[in-house]
PAZAPA-4460 file (N, C-alpha, C; in steps of 0.05 Angstrom, whole numbers, plus 32768, in hexadecimal, padded with zeros to 4 digits):
% residues 159
    n_x    n_y    n_z   ca_x   ca_y   ca_z    c_x    c_y    c_z   seq   type   mol
   8044   82C2   7D2F   8042   82A6   7D2C   805F   829B   7D29     1      M     A
   8063   8283   7D33   807E   8276   7D31   807F   8264   7D19     2      N     A
   8081   8270   7D01   8082   825F   7CE9   809E   8253   7CE5     3      S     A
   80B2   825C   7CF4   80CC   8251   7CF2   80CE   8235   7CFF     4      A     A
   80BC   822F   7D10   80BC   8215   7D1E   80AA   8202   7D0E     5      I     A
   80B5   81EC   7D03   80A5   81D9   7CF4   808F   81CD   7D06     6      P     A
   8078   81C9   7CFC   8061   81BD   7D0B   805C   81CB   7D25     7      N     A
   805B   81E5   7D25   8058   81F5   7D3D   803F   81ED   7D4D     8      Y     A
   8029   81E9   7D3F   8010   81E3   7D4D   8010   81C7   7D59     9      Y     A
   801B   81B4   7D4C   801C   8199   7D57   802E   8198   7D6F    10      S     A
   8044   81A7   7D6F   8056   81A8   7D86   8048   81B7   7D9D    11      K     A
   8039   81CC   7D97   802B   81DA   7DAC   8017   81C8   7DB9    12      K     A
   8009   81B7   7DA9   7FF6   81A4   7DB4   8005   8190   7DC6    13      I     A
   801C   8186   7DBD   802B   8173   7DCC   8033   817F   7DE7    14      L     A
   803D   8197   7DE8   8045   81A4   7E01   802D   81A8   7E13    15      Y     A
   8017   81AF   7E07   7FFE   81B2   7E17   7FF5   8198   7E23    16      S     A
   7FF7   8183   7E13   7FEE   8168   7E1D   8001   815E   7E33    17      L     A
   801A   8164   7E32   802D   815D   7E47   8025   816B   7E61    18      L     A
   801C   8184   7E5F   8013   8193   7E77   7FF9   8186   7E81    19      F     A
   7FE6   817F   7E6F   7FCD   8173   7E78   7FD3   8158   7E85    20      V     A
   7FE6   8149   7E7B   7FED   8130   7E87   7FF7   8134   7EA4    21      L     A
   8006   8149   7EA9   800E   814F   7EC4   7FF6   8153   7ED6    22      R     A
   7FE2   8161   7ECC   7FCA   8166   7EDC   7FBC   814B   7EE2    23      I     A
   7FBA   813A   7ECD   7FAE   8120   7ED1   7FBD   810E   7EE5    24      F     A
   7FD7   8110   7EE4   7FE7   8100   7EF8   7FE1   810A   7F14    25      I     A
   7FDF   8124   7F18   7FD7   812E   7F32   7FBC   8125   7F3B    26      F     A
   7FA8   8126   7F29   7F8D   811D   7F2F   7F8D   80FF   7F35    27      I     A
   7F9C   80EF   7F26   7F9E   80D2   7F2B   7FAA   80CC   7F46    28      A     A
   7FBF   80DB   7F4D   7FCD   80D7   7F66   7FBA   80DD   7F7D    29      A     A
   7FAB   80F3   7F7B   7F98   80FB   7F91   7F82   80E6   7F93    30      V     A
   7F79   80DC   7F7C   7F64   80C8   7F7C   7F6E   80AE   7F89    31      T     A
   7F86   80A6   7F82   7F91   808D   7F8E   7F96   8090   7FAC    32      M     A
   7F9E   80A8   7FB5   7FA2   80AC   7FD1   7F87   80AB   7FE0    33      V     A
   7F72   80B6   7FD4   7F57   80B5   7FE0   7F4E   8098   7FE1    34      V     A
   7F53   8089   7FCC   7F4B   806C   7FCC   7F5B   805D   7FE2    35      I     A
   7F75   8063   7FE4   7F86   8056   7FF8   7F7C   805C   8014    36      E     A
   7F74   8074   801A   7F6A   807C   8034   7F4F   806F   8039    37      I     A
   7F3E   8071   8025   7F22   8067   8028   7F21   8049   802C    38      R     A
   7F32   803B   801F   7F32   801E   8020   7F48   8012   8032    39      E     A
   7F4E   8020   8048   7F64   8017   8059   7F60   7FFB   8064    40      A     A
   7F47   7FF4   8069   7F42   7FDA   8075   7F38   7FC5   8061    41      Y     A
   7F3B   7FCA   8048   7F33   7FB7   8033   7F4C   7FAB   8027    42      L     A
   7F49   7F94   801A   7F60   7F87   800E   7F61   7F8F   7FF0    43      F     A
   7F78   7F9A   7FE9   7F7A   7FA5   7FCE   7F92   7F99   7FBF    44      K     A
   7F93   7F7F   7FBF   7FAA   7F71   7FB4   7FAE   7F79   7F96    45      D     A
   7F99   7F79   7F87   7F9B   7F7F   7F6B   7FA4   7F9C   7F67    46      I     A
   7F9A   7FAE   7F76   7FA2   7FCA   7F74   7FC0   7FCD   7F79    47      L     A
   7FCA   7FC0   7F8E   7FE7   7FC2   7F94   7FF8   7FB5   7F7E    48      H     A
   7FEF   7F9F   7F74   7FFE   7F92   7F5E   7FFE   7FA4   7F45    49      L     A
   7FE7   7FB1   7F3F   7FE6   7FC3   7F28   7FF8   7FDB   7F2C    50      A     A
   7FF8   7FE7   7F44   8009   7FFE   7F49   8027   7FF6   7F49    51      L     A
   802D   7FDE   7F52   8048   7FD4   7F50   8051   7FD2   7F33    52      F     A
   8040   7FC6   7F23   8046   7FC3   7F06   8049   7FDE   7EF8    53      S     A
   8037   7FF1   7EFE   8039   800B   7EF2   8053   8019   7EFA    54      I     A
   8059   8018   7F14   8071   8025   7F1E   808A   8019   7F11    55      S     A
   808A   7FFE   7F0F   80A2   7FF1   7F04   80A5   7FF7   7EE6    56      F     A
   808F   7FF9   7ED8   8090   8000   7EBB   8099   801D   7EB7    57      L     A
   8090   802F   7EC8   8099   804B   7EC7   80B7   804C   7ECC    58      V     A
   80C0   803D   7EE0   80DC   803C   7EE7   80EC   8033   7ECE    59      C     A
   80E3   801E   7EC2   80F1   8013   7EAA   80F1   8028   7E94    60      S     A
   80DB   8036   7E8F   80DA   804B   7E7B   80EE   8061   7E81    61      L     A
   80EF   8069   7E9A   8101   807F   7EA1   811E   8077   7E9E    62      Q     A
   8125   805E   7EA5   8140   8055   7EA1   8147   8054   7E83    63      I     A
   8134   804A   7E73   8139   8049   7E56   813D   8064   7E4B    64      A     A
   812E   8078   7E53   8131   8093   7E49   814C   809E   7E52    65      I     A
   8154   8099   7E6B   816D   80A4   7E75   8185   8099   7E67    66      S     A
   8182   8081   7E5B   8199   8075   7E4D   819A   807E   7E30    67      R     A
   8186   808D   7E27   8185   8096   7E0B   8196   80B0   7E09    68      H     A
   81AF   80AD   7E04   81C2   80C3   7E05   81BD   80D9   7DF0    69      K     A
   81B2   80D1   7DD9   81AC   80E5   7DC4   8197   80F8   7DCD    70      V     A
   8182   80EE   7DDB   816D   80FF   7DE4   8175   810F   7DFC    71      V     A
   8183   8103   7E0F   818A   8110   7E28   819E   8127   7E24    72      M     A
   81B1   8124   7E13   81C5   8139   7E0D   81D7   8141   7E24    73      K     A
   81D0   813A   7E3D   81E1   8141   7E54   81DF   812C   7E69    74      S     A
   81F4   812A   7E78   81F5   8116   7E8E   81E2   811E   7EA4    75      Q     A
   81DE   8138   7EA8   81CB   8141   7EBD   81AF   8138   7EB8    76      E     A
   81A6   8139   7EA0   818B   8130   7E99   8189   8112   7E9D    77      R     A
   819D   8103   7E95   819D   80E6   7E98   819C   80DF   7EB6    78      A     A
   81AB   80ED   7EC6   81AB   80E8   7EE3   8190   80EF   7EEF    79      R     A
   8183   8104   7EE5   8169   810C   7EEF   8154   80F6   7EE9    80      R     A
   8155   80EB   7ED1   8142   80D5   7ECA   8148   80BC   7EDA    81      F     A
   8161   80B7   7EDF   8168   80A0   7EF0   815E   80A3   7F0C    82      F     A
   815F   80BB   7F17   8155   80C1   7F32   8136   80BE   7F32    83      M     A
   8129   80C7   7F1D   810C   80C3   7F1B   8105   80A5   7F1A    84      M     A
   8116   8096   7F0C   8112   8079   7F0B   8115   806C   7F26    85      A     A
   8127   8076   7F36   812A   806C   7F52   8111   8072   7F62    86      L     A
   8105   8089   7F5F   80EC   8090   7F6C   80D6   807C   7F64    87      F     A
   80D4   8076   7F4A   80C0   8063   7F40   80C5   8047   7F4A    88      S     A
   80DE   803F   7F4B   80E5   8024   7F55   80DF   8022   7F73    89      M     A
   80E5   8037   7F82   80DE   8037   7F9E   80C0   8035   7FA2    90      T     A
   80B1   8043   7F92   8094   8042   7F94   808A   8025   7F8E    91      A     A
   8097   8018   7F7A   808F   7FFD   7F73   8094   7FEA   7F8B    92      A     A
   80AB   7FED   7F97   80B0   7FDB   7FAE   80A0   7FE2   7FC7    93      F     A
   8099   7FFB   7FCA   8087   8002   7FE0   806B   7FF5   7FDC    94      L     A
   8063   7FF3   7FC3   804A   7FE6   7FBD   804B   7FC8   7FC4    95      E     A
   8062   7FBC   7FC0   8065   7FA0   7FC8   8064   7F9D   7FE6    96      L     A
   8071   7FB0   7FF4   806F   7FAF   8011   8052   7FB3   801A    97      V     A
   8044   7FC5   800D   8028   7FCA   8012   8018   7FB1   800E    98      D     A
   801E   7FA2   7FF9   8010   7F88   7FF4   8016   7F74   800A    99      L     A
   802F   7F74   8014   8035   7F62   802B   8025   7F69   8044   100      G     A
   8022   7F83   8049   8012   7F8C   805F   7FF5   7F83   805C   101      F     A
   7FEB   7F84   8043   7FD0   7F7A   803D   7FCD   7F5D   8045   102      D     A
   7FE2   7F4D   8040   7FE1   7F31   8046   7FE1   7F2D   8065   103      Q     A
   7FF0   7F3D   8073   7FF0   7F3B   8090   7FD5   7F43   809B   104      I     A
   7FC9   7F59   8090   7FAF   7F62   8099   7F9A   7F4C   8093   105      V     A
   7F9D   7F3E   807D   7F8A   7F29   8076   7F8B   7F13   808C   106      D     A
   7FA2   7F0D   8096   7FA5   7EF8   80AA   7F9B   7F01   80C5   107      R     A
   7F9E   7F1B   80CB   7F96   7F25   80E6   7F79   7F2E   80E7   108      L     A
   7F6B   7F30   80D1   7F50   7F3C   80D0   7F3C   7F2D   80E1   109      S     A
   7F3D   7F13   80E3   7F29   7F04   80F2   7F30   7F00   810F   110      G     A
   7F48   7F06   8118   7F50   7F00   8134   7F4B   7F18   8145   111      V     A
   7F3B   7F15   8159   7F33   7F2C   816B   7F4B   7F35   817B   112      Q     A
   7F5D   7F23   8183   7F74   7F2B   8194   7F87   7F3D   8185   113      A     A
   7F87   7F3D   816B   7F9A   7F4D   815B   7F8D   7F66   8150   114      F     A
   7F75   7F6E   815A   7F67   7F85   8150   7F78   7F9F   8150   115      L     A
   7F87   7FA6   8166   7F97   7FBE   8166   7FAD   7FBC   8150   116      P     A
   7FB9   7FA5   814D   7FCE   7FA1   8138   7FC1   7FA4   811D   117      W     A
   7FA9   7F9A   8119   7F9C   7F9B   8100   7F98   7FB8   80F7   118      Y     A
   7F8E   7FC8   8109   7F8A   7FE5   8102   7FA5   7FF3   80FD   119      Q     A
   7FB9   7FED   810D   7FD3   7FFA   8109   7FDF   7FF3   80EE   120      S     A
   7FDD   7FD9   80E7   7FE9   7FD0   80CE   7FD9   7FDC   80B6   121      I     A
   7FBF   7FDE   80B9   7FAF   7FEB   80A4   7FB7   8008   809F   122      C     A
   7FBC   8016   80B5   7FC5   8032   80B2   7FE1   8033   80A6   123      I     A
   7FF3   8022   80AF   800E   8021   80A4   800E   801A   8087   124      L     A
   7FFD   8007   8080   7FFA   7FFF   8064   7FF0   8016   8053   125      E     A
   7FDE   8026   805D   7FD4   803D   804E   7FEA   8052   804A   126      S     A
   7FFB   8056   805F   8011   8069   805D   8025   8060   8048   127      I     A
   802B   8046   8047   803D   803C   8032   8031   8040   8016   128      F     A
   8017   803A   8013   800A   803E   7FFA   8009   805B   7FF0   129      G     A
   8003   806D   8003   8002   8089   7FFC   801E   8093   7FF4   130      I     A
   8032   808A   8003   804E   8092   7FFD   8056   8089   7FE1   131      T     A
   804F   8070   7FDB   8056   8065   7FC0   8048   8075   7FAA   132      A     A
   802F   807B   7FAE   8020   808B   7F9A   802C   80A6   7F96   133      I     A
   8033   80B3   7FAC   803F   80CE   7FAA   805A   80CD   7F9C   134      M     A
   806A   80B9   7FA2   8084   80B6   7F95   8082   80B2   7F77   135      M     A
   806F   80A1   7F6F   806B   809C   7F53   8060   80B4   7F45   136      L     A
   804D   80C2   7F51   8042   80DB   7F45   8058   80F0   7F42   137      A     A
   8069   80F3   7F56   807F   8106   7F55   8092   80FF   7F3E   138      Y     A
   8099   80E6   7F3C   80AB   80DD   7F27   809F   80E1   7F0B   139      S     A
   8086   80DB   7F08   8079   80DF   7EEE   8077   80FD   7EE7   140      L     A
   8071   810D   7EFB   806F   812A   7EF6   808A   8135   7EED   141      D     A
   809F   812F   7EFB   80BA   8138   7EF4   80C2   812E   7ED9   142      R     A
   80BA   8115   7ED2   80C1   810A   7EB8   80B3   811A   7EA2   143      M     A
   809A   8121   7EA6   808C   8130   7E91   8098   814C   7E8E   144      L     A
   80A0   8158   7EA4   80AC   8173   7EA2   80C7   8170   7E93   145      V     A
   80D6   815C   7E99   80F0   8158   7E8B   80EC   8152   7E6D   146      S     A
   80D8   8141   7E67   80D3   813B   7E4B   80CA   8153   7E3C   147      L     A
   80BA   8164   7E49   80B1   817D   7E3B   80C9   818F   7E36   148      R     A
   80DB   8192   7E49   80F2   81A3   7E45   8104   8198   7E2F   149      S     A
   8106   817D   7E2E   8116   8171   7E18   8109   8176   7DFD   150      I     A
   80EE   8173   7DFC   80E0   8176   7DE3   80E1   8193   7DD9   151      A     A
   80E2   81A6   7DEB   80E3   81C2   7DE3   80FE   81C8   7DD5   152      I     A
   8113   81BA   7DDD   812D   81BE   7DD0   812D   81B4   7DB3   153      E     A
   811B   81A3   7DAC   811A   8198   7D91   8106   81A7   7D80   154      Y     A
   8107   81C1   7D80   80F3   81D2   7D71   80F7   81CF   7D53   155      K     A
   810E   81CA   7D49   8113   81C9   7D2D   810B   81AF   7D20   156      A     A
   8103   819B   7D2F   80FD   8181   7D24   80DF   8181   7D1D   157      I     A
   80D9   8178   7D05   80BD   8177   7CFD   80B1   815C   7D05   158      S     A
   8098   815C   7D0A   808A   8143   7D12   807D   8136   7CFB   159      L     A
***
C-alpha cells in the first residue's frame, strides 16, 4: 500500500475518473459525428451554436491553464496547452462556418434549379462539422492526458 502518499485513494479515484472522462469524450465525439452524418439535410442552428460555445469555452480554459506558471512548471507544457487551445478555437470557428453553410442550405432548399448545389453544400457542411468535432475531441483528450500527468507529479499534496 502507498501510505506515504497523502489521500492515496482519493487521488487514485481522481486519476481513474480522468481516464473515464477520456472514454466519455470519445463516445460523445462518435455520437456527434453520427448525428452530423444522419442529419446532413436538416437545419441544426442550435447545435452549431452550442458546439461553437463549447469549443470557445474549452479554448478559454486551455489558455487560462497554460498561463498558470505555477502549475505548468515548464514552457513545453504551456506551449502544449496553447496548441490545444488553437485546436479548440479552430473547431469553434469551423462550427461558425458550418452554421453559415446551414444558412445557405436553408435558402437553396426550396429551389429546384439548385438541387445539385444543395446536396453538395450539405455534404460539405457535414465534413466541416465532423472535422470540428474531431478537433475538439482531440484537444480535450490531450488536455485530460496532460492534466493527469501534471496531477501525478503532485503526489505529496493532500486533498
